[in-house]
N, C-alpha and C positions, 0 to 999 in steps of 0.2 A: 067608377071604373078602380080596380084594386092599383093600389100604389105599393104594394109589399110584397116580398117574394120568401117563400118558404120552404125550408129542406124537412123531407122526412128523414129523419136519423135513428138510427140506433146508438143507444151508449150503454156501455158495460162496464159493472163496475171492477175496479181493478185488485179488492181483496178478493169477491165471492164471484167474481164473472157473472152475475144476475144482469139479464139486460133488459131495457125500458126501451121504447120506441118512442121517441116524443118530437114534436115541431119545432124547429128552428128558424128565427127570425134571423135574416141577413139586415145588417143593419148599420151603414155607413157614419152614422151618427154616435155608435157608440166606438169608445176607444178598445175595449177588452172583451172578453167572453165572458158570459154571464148563466145562471143556472137558478132559477126559483127556488127560493127559501122553502115553500110548502111542498114543490115537488122534492125536494131534497129529503124533506123530515118524512114525507111517504111513502118515499122508496128506499129509507134508512141508508144514505150514502154515508162512508166515512169522511168526516169534517178533519181539514187540517187547519189549524188557526195560525193566524198571518202573524209573523212580529212584530209589524207596524199596521195599525189599521188605514185603510186608504179612503180619502174623502171621497163624497162621490160629488160633484158639482152637475147643476141645472144648465138647461143652453143660454140662460142668461150670466153665466158663471158663478152663482151663488151656492151657498152648499146645501146638500138635499136636505129635506127636512126627517127624512126617513133614517139617516146616521151613515155612518161608514161604514165598510167592506170589512167584516174581520176575519172571513173562512170562505177556504176554497175547497175546492174537491178535484181528485184528478181521475179522470174516464178515459177509455176507450170509446174511440168515435167513428162511427162507419157512417158510411153515404155511398152506395152503391158499391164501386170497388176501389175507394178511397178509405185508408185506414190511418188511423192517427191516437196518438196520446197526448191528451191536452188537459191543463187547469185549469178549470172554469171558477170565477168569482161567483159566490152565492150572494144574493141581493132579494130583493122583493120586487117582482117582475109583471106581479099582478096575474092577468090570463096569460101572459106569454111564458114558454115551459124552459126555451134557452134560447141566447142571444148571441150570434156570432158577429163580432164589430169588426173596426179596422184592422187590427194586428191579424186576425184571421184571413179578412178580406187581400190584404196587403201580401200577406205569406202566398197565398194561392189563387188568387185573383181569377177568379172562375167564371166562366163564359155563361152570361144571363140572356138568355131569350125573353126578352121581354114580351113578346106577344103571349106564347105559349107556357111562359114562367118554366121552362126546363132551364136546368143547371148543368154545367158540364164542370169538371175539375179536371181540364187537361193540363194545366203547368203544376203538375206536383212537384214538391219540393224534391232537391237533389237525391237525398236517401229514400223519397218514395219511388221515384225513377230507377234507381239502383237496384231497390228491391224487387220492382215489375221484371227487371230483367233479369234477375237472377231465379225468377219464378218461371219465366219462360225456358230459360235453360233448364230446369229443373222441375219439368211436369209431375214429378213424382212428389214433391216435397208438399205439404200441409202445413195450415195456418198462415197469418199474413204478418208482414213486417210493420211494427207498430213505429211511427217517427214521431219525435216530439219539436216542437220549433225551437227548443234550447237547442239538441242536436241539430238542427240546420242551421244555426249562427256559428256554431262550432265549425262545421265543415267550410262555411263561407269563409 
């Protein structure tokens, strides 16, 4: 029996708008949001160097032997009708392309049907809900409102 939950998401580069479809693992054991280093290199995402490296700790609280996180990437992420702009840390994830950890899970509290593995985002951030109301009122409007977790913190 599978114990993992995956999302098929589309990510778009902020600078070139190039799209890539990937599988993202929902992982409550991860604190942040991560993208695999090899995938970033393959698709030539624009890296942003962190001011200070972030040390990664293993489950037993020892430092990870691979080293610290030194770069991140800003992307637009699409899942069904949900759209957001996020910054993901770059790390060696092996076969996993993207991990959405506790920061993302706490922000959206997705509904997960554990039998069918269907995932719904029904508790979107405040700014997502505002955007969706505007869309309903203006049916001719094109494009999607992109919300960042940082914007949501400012609103609250």
